SERO-4910 file (N, C-alpha, C, O; in steps of 0.05 Angstrom, whole numbers):
BEGIN
 pado doro    nc1    nc2    nc3   cac1   cac2   cac3    cc1    cc2    cc3    oc1    oc2    oc3
  Unk    A   -265    -19    221   -283    -27    242   -285     -5    262   -266     10    267
  Unk    A   -308     -2    274   -312     19    295   -295     13    319   -291    -10    326
  Unk    A   -285     33    331   -269     31    356   -287     34    380   -304     52    381
  Unk    A   -283     17    400   -299     18    424   -286     38    443   -262     37    449
  Unk    A   -301     57    452   -292     77    471   -312     81    493   -335     90    487
  Unk    A   -306     73    517   -324     75    540   -351     62    534   -372     73    541
  Unk    A   -350     39    521   -374     23    516   -390     32    492   -412     21    487
  Unk    A   -380     52    477   -394     62    453   -376     59    429   -352     63    430
  Unk    A   -388     54    406   -373     54    381   -372     83    372   -389     99    379
  Unk    A   -352     90    357   -348    117    347   -373    127    331   -378    151    330
  Unk    A   -388    109    319   -411    116    303   -434    125    321   -454    136    310
  Unk    A   -433    120    347   -455    127    364   -452    155    376   -469    164    391
  Unk    A   -431    169    368   -427    197    378   -441    216    360   -440    214    336
  Unk    A   -455    236    372   -467    257    356   -447    278    349   -447    288    326
  Unk    A   -430    285    367   -409    305    363   -382    294    373   -381    277    391
  Unk    A   -361    303    361   -334    297    370   -320    323    375   -314    338    357
  Unk    A   -316    329    400   -303    354    408   -274    348    416   -269    331    433
  Unk    A   -256    361    403   -227    357    409   -218    380    427   -223    403    422
  Unk    A   -204    372    449   -193    392    467   -167    404    454   -158    394    433
  Unk    A   -156    425    466   -132    437    456   -111    415    452   -105    400    471
  Unk    A    -99    415    429    -78    395    424    -89    368    413    -74    351    405
  Unk    A   -116    366    413   -128    341    402   -128    341    372   -127    363    360
  Unk    A   -129    318    360   -129    316    331   -141    290    322   -144    271    338
  Unk    A   -147    288    296   -155    263    283   -132    256    264   -125    272    247
  Unk    A   -121    233    267    -98    225    250   -108    209    226   -123    190    229
  Unk    A   -100    217    202   -105    202    178    -79    189    169    -58    203    166
  Unk    A    -79    163    165    -55    149    157    -47    157    129    -62    154    110
  Unk    A    -22    167    126    -13    175     99      8    156     88     17    161     65
  Unk    A     17    136    103     37    118     93     23     91     87     24     72    103
  Unk    A     10     89     64     -6     66     57     12     44     47     27     48     28
  Unk    A     11     21     60     29     -1     54     21    -17     29     39    -28     15
  Unk    A     -4    -20     24    -14    -38      3    -29    -23    -19    -41     -3    -14
  Unk    A    -27    -34    -43    -41    -23    -66    -71    -22    -61    -82    -41    -48
  Unk    A    -84     -1    -69   -113      3    -68   -123      9    -39   -147      8    -34
  Unk    A   -105     16    -21   -113     25      5   -119     55      5   -110     69    -13
  Unk    A   -134     64     24   -140     93     26   -144     99     56   -150     82     72
  Unk    A   -142    125     62   -147    135     89   -156    164     86   -144    179     71
  Unk    A   -177    171    100   -187    198     98   -214    203    110   -225    186    124
  Unk    A   -225    226    104   -252    234    113   -271    223     92   -269    231     68
  Unk    A   -289    206     99   -307    193     80   -336    194     88   -343    201    111
  Unk    A   -353    188     69   -382    188     74   -394    167     56   -382    159     36
  Unk    A   -419    159     62   -434    140     45   -452    157     27   -465    176     36
  Unk    A   -454    149      1   -471    163    -18   -481    144    -39   -472    121    -40
  Unk    A   -500    153    -55   -512    136    -75   -501    143   -103   -501    166   -110
  Unk    A   -493    122   -117   -483    126   -145   -506    131   -164   -526    117   -163
  Unk    A   -503    151   -181   -523    157   -202   -516    143   -228   -531    146   -248
  Unk    A   -494    129   -229   -486    113   -252   -464     94   -242   -455     95   -219
  Unk    A   -455     76   -259   -434     57   -252   -408     73   -246   -400     89   -262
  Unk    A   -396     68   -223   -371     82   -216   -349     62   -210   -353     42   -196
  Unk    A   -326     67   -221   -302     50   -216   -289     59   -190   -293     82   -181
  Unk    A   -273     42   -178   -258     50   -155   -240     73   -162   -226     73   -183
  Unk    A   -239     93   -145   -223    118   -147   -233    136   -170   -218    153   -179
  Unk    A   -258    133   -178   -270    151   -198   -277    177   -184   -289    177   -162
  Unk    A   -269    200   -196   -277    226   -185   -306    231   -192   -316    224   -213
  Unk    A   -320    245   -173   -349    249   -177   -357    277   -170   -343    292   -155
  Unk    A   -380    285   -180   -394    309   -172   -421    301   -161   -430    278   -165
  Unk    A   -435    319   -147   -461    313   -135   -483    325   -152   -482    348   -159
  Unk    A   -503    308   -159   -525    317   -175   -546    331   -158   -545    330   -134
  Unk    A   -566    344   -171   -587    357   -156   -605    338   -141   -619    346   -122
  Unk    A   -605    312   -149   -621    293   -134   -604    277   -114   -611    255   -106
  Unk    A   -581    289   -106   -563    278    -85   -551    251    -92   -546    234    -75
  Unk    A   -545    247   -118   -530    223   -127   -503    232   -137   -499    256   -142
  Unk    A   -485    213   -139   -458    219   -147   -452    207   -174   -456    183   -178
  Unk    A   -442    224   -193   -436    215   -220   -408    223   -227   -396    240   -214
  Unk    A   -397    211   -249   -370    217   -258   -366    246   -265   -382    258   -280
  Unk    A   -345    257   -253   -338    285   -260   -323    286   -286   -307    268   -292
  Unk    A   -329    306   -302   -316    310   -329   -310    339   -332   -327    356   -328
  Unk    A   -285    345   -338   -276    373   -340   -286    388   -364   -284    412   -365
  Unk    A   -298    373   -383   -307    387   -408   -335    399   -406   -345    409   -426
  Unk    A   -347    398   -382   -374    409   -379   -377    420   -351   -371    407   -331
  Unk    A   -387    445   -349   -392    456   -322   -414    441   -308   -417    442   -283
  Unk    A   -431    426   -322   -452    410   -310   -442    386   -295   -457    374   -279
  Unk    A   -418    377   -300   -407    354   -287   -383    361   -269   -366    344   -263
  Unk    A   -382    385   -260   -361    395   -243   -374    411   -220   -398    418   -223
  Unk    A   -362    416   -198   -334    410   -192   -332    382   -180   -352    370   -172
  Unk    A   -308    371   -181   -302    346   -167   -306    352   -137   -294    371   -126
  Unk    A   -321    335   -123   -324    339    -94   -315    315    -78   -311    317    -54
  Unk    A   -312    292    -92   -304    268    -77   -293    247    -97   -292    252   -121
  Unk    A   -286    224    -86   -276    202   -102   -287    176    -90   -287    172    -66
  Unk    A   -297    159   -107   -308    133    -98   -284    116    -90   -264    113   -105
  Unk    A   -285    104    -66   -262     88    -57   -268     58    -62   -252     41    -54
  Unk    A   -290     52    -75   -296     25    -83   -313     27   -108   -326     48   -114
  Unk    A   -315      6   -123   -333      5   -146   -361      4   -136   -368    -11   -117
  Unk    A   -379     21   -148   -406     23   -138   -425     21   -163   -421     36   -182
  Unk    A   -444      4   -162   -463      1   -184   -485     22   -182   -491     32   -161
  Unk    A   -496     29   -205   -517     50   -207   -539     45   -187   -551     23   -186
  Unk    A   -546     65   -172   -568     63   -153   -560     52   -125   -577     52   -107
  Unk    A   -536     42   -123   -528     30    -97   -512     50    -81   -501     70    -91
  Unk    A   -511     45    -55   -496     62    -37   -467     51    -34   -463     27    -33
  Unk    A   -448     70    -33   -420     63    -29   -406     85    -14   -418    105     -7
  Unk    A   -380     81    -11   -364     99      5   -348    118    -14   -337    109    -34
  Unk    A   -348    143     -6   -333    164    -21   -315    179     -2   -321    182     22
  Unk    A   -292    187    -12   -272    202      5   -273    231     -3   -272    238    -27
  Unk    A   -274    249     17   -274    278     12   -245    289     13   -238    307     -2
  Unk    A   -229    278     31   -202    288     35   -186    264     46   -195    249     63
  Unk    A   -162    261     36   -144    241     47   -124    231     27   -116    246      9
  Unk    A   -116    206     30    -96    194     14   -106    168      3   -124    155     14
  Unk    A    -95    160    -20   -100    134    -32    -76    124    -45    -57    139    -52
  Unk    A    -75     98    -49    -53     86    -63    -64     68    -85    -80     51    -81
  Unk    A    -55     74   -109    -61     58   -133    -36     56   -149    -28     75   -163
  Unk    A    -23     33   -148      3     29   -162      1     32   -192     21     36   -205
  Unk    A    -24     31   -203    -27     34   -232    -26     64   -241    -21     70   -264
  Unk    A    -30     82   -222    -29    111   -228      0    118   -236     19    108   -224
  Unk    A      3    136   -255     30    145   -263     35    174   -254     49    189   -268
  Unk    A     24    181   -232     28    208   -221     52    209   -203     60    189   -190
  Unk    A     65    232   -201     87    236   -182     75    243   -155     59    261   -153
  Unk    A     84    229   -134     74    235   -107     78    265   -100    100    275   -104
  Unk    A     57    277    -90     59    305    -83     53    325   -105     50    349   -100
  Unk    A     52    315   -130     46    333   -153     16    336   -156      1    318   -149
  Unk    A      7    359   -166    -22    362   -170    -33    344   -192    -19    337   -211
  Unk    A    -58    337   -189    -72    321   -209    -96    338   -218   -108    351   -202
  Unk    A   -102    336   -244   -124    352   -255   -145    335   -267   -139    313   -278
  Unk    A   -170    343   -264   -193    329   -276   -192    332   -306   -188    354   -316
  Unk    A   -197    310   -320   -198    312   -350   -225    304   -360   -230    304   -384
***
């Protein structure tokens, strides 16, 4: 939910200027499965996308599944943080953390696109 600051929601700001020592905090200790925290944006799916599907951006500004076996479907630029049906708008994360208890990755280890 948007935070109220001096009568405005954070979405009503054109710019966010941080003074010396200022920062934006991203929560990295996610308590529940399928939670995420990070820098996100809304985009349109160019095909059916599952939650936490890695994506690339097409020339018509849609997001499709990234696949490492073709330069045409790379590079990975974001990850869908929710299931999104073809042609619909959903939320994508550019940078941050996520928790999916079904993943078999070691925390802190690199993950590679396949």
